[in-house]
N, C-alpha and C positions, 0 to 999 in steps of 0.2 A: 454231840453234833456228827459224829462218822454214820447214825444211825440216817442223819438227816441227808450227806453225800447219798448214800447208799440210793433212799429213796430221788434223787436227782439223775445220782447215774442210771436208776430204771428209766427211771422217763424217757431221757438220751437214750437209750435200749431202746424201747419202743417206739421212739419217734422213727429213728434208725427202721427196725423194722417194717414201722409202717411205711416206709417210704419205701424199701425193695420191696413190699406186698403191690404199691402200686405199681412199681418197675416192671415186676415181670408182667404186666398187662400189655405194656410196651414194649418188651421183650418178646410176648407172643407175636406183636404186628410184624416186629422186624419179621421173626420167623417166617410169620404167612408170608411177607411180601417179597421176600427171598433178595433184594435188591443190594443190601449189604451185611448177609447174612451167610460170609462166605471167608473163607482163607484160615488164617490163624483165631479172627475174632470166631467164628463157628464154631471149635475147637473148646475154645477158652469160655465160651458163651453157653455151649450144652453143659458141659463140667459144673459152672456155675448154679444154670438153674435146678443143676436137681439136687445141687447140695443147698441152695437158698428153700429151696418147697422142703426140703428132708427138714431140715431146722427150724424153720422158720413157722413151717405148720406148730411143729409143738408148742411152739411160744404163741402164735395165736390161737388155739387153743386153748390151752392156759386164760389169757386174754378172753376170749370168747365166754369162758364159763364166770368168768367176774362180772360182765357187764356186755352182755353182747349188744346190746343198743349203741355204747359210747363208742364201743368199737368199730362198728359199722360208720357213725357219722364220722370220726378221727381218718378213719380209711377212707370214704366219701370225700370228706373234705383235702384229704391229699388229691385225693384222686383226680375231683373235678377243679381243682384249681389250677390246672392248666391247660382246659381246653381252649384257653382262648389264643395259644402258643401256635404260631407256625411257623414254620421254614422254609417254604414254597412247595411243598411237595408232603405225602402220610409218609412216605419212605425216613426223606430227609426230620420231618416233624420225631417221629417215632424214636428213633436214633437221637439225636437230641435232647427227647422225653429221657430216655431209658439213662443218657450220660450225666444228665441235670439230677435226676431222681438219686442214680448213685453217689454221684460226688457231693449229695446235701445229705444221703446216709452216712455216709465216712466222715463227716463235719459233724454229726451227732455224735459217734464214735470216739472219732480226733477228743470233743471236749467231757467225756466222762474223766472222771477221776482216778478214783482209790480203785473202782470195778472194769478201769479197759483194758485191764490184762485178763480177764478170766476168760471161759472158753466163748460164751458167744459175742461177745465182743468183738473178740481177737480174730476167730474164726470168719465171721462175716468180714470183718475189716480188708481183713486175709486175700481172701477170695473175689470181692467185689474190687478190688485193688488192683485186682492183674486183670479182672475186662475192662476197668477203667483206664489201667495203660494200655490196654491193646485198642482199644477205642481211642486214643490218643496216636497213641502210634498208625493204626490203620487207616484213620477215615479224620488225621486233623485237621485237614479243610474244610469238613463240611463244621466239627466240634466248632470251630474258630469263627462260623459264622456268623453275621451282625445282620440285624434290621437296619432300615430306613433311619431309623433314630440312633444308630452306632451300640445297642443295646443285644448282646450276644447270649450266649450260656449264665455265663457269670453273673448277670440279671436275674436267670429264671431261677439257679444255685442258691442266692441270696432270696430269693422271695422264698424259695422253700426253709432254708434255714428258719426264714422269722416267720412262715407260718406255722412248721412244728414248734416254734416257742411258745404262738400264742394260743394256738387250737390243746397243748399239752406242755401246761405250766406247773403239773401238782408237784408239790413240793420244792418249788424252786421259790416262792413264796415269803419263807421266812430266813432270805439269805445273812439278817445280820446279827441272828442268833448266834 
């Protein structure tokens, strides 16, 4: 049973890492556009980015060695899944997508059972949580934006959570055992 949980926890960690990797693209857009890349978010974001690149690169390299085609398929699915999301401007959209991918990655880590407190999940969660909290503090009015149908970032977060479960479900098929 614990071997199955390890497998399930590993999948959840991989989901989080893939979402973080996709969020790094949105982060690059924020840095490039600079409208929202300032104040405390800039300081925390720069530290977060360096740390995530260092640690997720190692995880991604090992995944790439295992099955590079599958890795690219999963990454592309997550990255392209939010192409239709728009918050009215490129700057706001990048900020909201960055936030939602981080929140969804944290959800994946929070769902881990036996291995939640090991180095990588704990490291990713703590550093990412600092960025999320600063985004919520500094850009709360943007983070709370809703479209004309009343859908906001929580809708995107739920979508990313569900998408991750659909495209990366290995190890979770025999829960009844």
